Structures are given as C-alpha cells and as structure tokens.
C-alpha positions as CSV (number, residue, x, y, z in Angstrom):
1,M,-34.7,-134.8,-41.5
2,D,-32.5,-132.0,-42.8
3,S,-32.1,-132.2,-46.6
4,I,-29.7,-130.3,-48.9
5,R,-30.0,-130.2,-52.6
6,S,-27.0,-131.3,-54.6
7,N,-25.2,-129.0,-56.9
8,E,-26.5,-130.9,-59.9
9,Q,-29.4,-129.5,-61.8
10,Y,-32.6,-131.5,-61.8
11,E,-33.4,-133.7,-64.8
12,V,-36.8,-133.7,-66.5
13,V,-38.0,-137.3,-66.6
14,R,-41.2,-136.5,-68.5
15,Q,-43.1,-133.4,-69.6
16,W,-46.2,-132.6,-71.5
17,I,-48.6,-129.7,-72.3
18,H,-52.2,-129.7,-71.4
19,I,-54.6,-127.2,-72.9
20,A,-58.0,-126.6,-71.5
21,Q,-60.4,-123.6,-71.2
22,N,-57.9,-121.3,-73.0
23,R,-55.2,-122.2,-70.4
24,E,-52.0,-123.9,-71.5
25,M,-50.1,-125.7,-68.7
26,K,-46.8,-127.5,-68.9
27,Y,-46.4,-130.5,-66.4
28,C,-42.9,-131.9,-65.7
29,V,-41.8,-134.8,-63.6
30,T,-38.2,-134.2,-62.4
31,R,-35.4,-136.3,-60.8
32,S,-32.9,-134.8,-58.4
33,K,-30.1,-136.1,-56.1
34,I,-30.5,-134.9,-52.5
35,F,-28.3,-135.4,-49.5
36,S,-29.8,-136.1,-46.1
37,E,-27.8,-136.5,-42.9
38,D,-30.0,-139.4,-42.0
39,L,-30.0,-141.2,-45.4
40,G,-27.0,-139.9,-47.3
41,W,-27.4,-139.2,-51.0
42,F,-30.6,-140.4,-52.6
43,T,-32.6,-139.9,-55.8
44,T,-36.0,-138.3,-55.5
45,F,-38.7,-137.2,-57.9
46,G,-40.6,-134.0,-58.0
47,M,-42.9,-132.0,-60.2
48,E,-43.1,-128.6,-61.9
49,I,-46.2,-126.9,-63.3
50,V,-45.9,-123.9,-65.6
51,D,-48.8,-121.7,-66.7
52,C,-47.5,-120.9,-70.2
53,S,-49.7,-117.8,-70.6
54,T,-48.4,-116.1,-67.5
55,N,-45.1,-117.9,-66.9
56,E,-46.1,-118.6,-63.4
57,C,-44.2,-121.6,-62.2
58,S,-44.2,-123.8,-59.1
59,R,-41.8,-126.7,-58.5
60,L,-41.5,-129.2,-55.7
61,E,-38.2,-131.0,-55.8
62,D,-38.9,-133.9,-53.4
63,I,-42.3,-135.4,-53.6
64,S,-41.3,-139.1,-53.4
65,P,-38.4,-141.5,-54.2
66,N,-41.0,-143.5,-56.2
67,C,-41.0,-142.3,-59.8
68,E,-44.2,-144.2,-60.7
69,A,-46.1,-142.5,-57.8
70,V,-45.0,-139.1,-58.9
71,L,-45.9,-139.8,-62.6
72,R,-49.4,-140.9,-61.4
73,F,-49.6,-137.7,-59.3
74,A,-48.6,-135.6,-62.3
75,N,-51.1,-137.2,-64.5
76,L,-53.9,-136.6,-61.9
77,C,-52.8,-132.9,-61.7
78,S,-53.0,-132.7,-65.5
79,D,-56.4,-134.4,-65.7
80,L,-57.7,-132.1,-62.9
81,E,-56.0,-129.0,-64.5
82,V,-54.1,-128.1,-61.3
83,G,-52.3,-124.8,-61.7
84,P,-49.0,-123.8,-60.2
85,E,-50.7,-121.9,-57.4
86,H,-52.2,-125.2,-56.1
87,L,-49.3,-127.6,-56.5
88,L,-48.1,-127.5,-52.9
89,D,-51.6,-128.1,-51.4
90,T,-52.4,-130.8,-54.0
91,A,-49.1,-132.6,-53.3
92,E,-49.7,-132.5,-49.5
93,N,-53.2,-134.0,-50.0
94,F,-51.9,-136.6,-52.3
95,L,-49.2,-137.7,-49.9
96,A,-51.6,-137.7,-47.0
97,L,-53.8,-140.1,-48.9
98,L,-50.9,-142.4,-49.7
99,Y,-49.0,-142.2,-46.4
100,G,-51.7,-141.2,-44.0
101,T,-51.1,-138.9,-41.1
102,P,-48.0,-139.7,-38.8
103,S,-50.3,-141.4,-36.3
104,E,-51.8,-143.6,-39.0
105,Q,-48.5,-144.7,-40.3
106,D,-47.9,-147.0,-37.4
107,V,-51.0,-149.1,-38.3
108,S,-51.2,-148.8,-42.0
109,P,-49.3,-151.5,-44.1
110,D,-49.9,-149.4,-47.2
111,A,-47.6,-146.6,-45.8
112,A,-44.7,-148.4,-47.4
113,F,-46.3,-148.1,-50.9
114,L,-44.0,-145.2,-51.8
C-alpha cells in the first residue's frame, strides 16, 4: 500500500513527561490524516518520543488507526522507559504481537483487534 502524508500537521492527542534514572522523556500520541491509493483518506495514530536532555526525537506517524491501541502502546513505552532510539523496533514488536505475522493473520480472529 502506497501512503502519502497530508499537508496538514499532525495533532498531539496526549503527551506526558516520564522521569527515571536522571533521564527525562516526553511521550506523545499523535493523530494524522493520510492518503492511500487503496483506502483514500483515513485518520491514523502514531507516537513520538523525545529525550529531553539530548533533544533526540523519533516519531512514527502511522502505527494504527485505533487510538486506544496506540495509547496503550505509548503507556507501555513510558512504563518500560523506551527511548527514541528503540521506538521503531518496539512498535514493530508490538504490532507483531497484536496482528501476528502475515501468515498467521489468515487464522487469527484477533487480527481485527486494531
């Protein structure tokens, strides 16, 4: 599926600061509008993590169209103190647990959860 981001800026749905072991991290859940040739325009939710001490930032615009799932994911990241350098790998693992691998999607009724 070929996706193109809209011209609109993303919107922060929720954000918070987590401080642990002398490291201050900002976690944000975002909402964006994206166009796909297959689906047309749709709303999707993503996440941003900022290490406030170094200003290192990582943002994934399209994690899921399910806001509650992305909020749960963001809370897990905060609880586990995931830094920006690990956001992509952590999101891939989270989605694999929810959706399964492509071959498992055919037999898993839980794949429609998101």
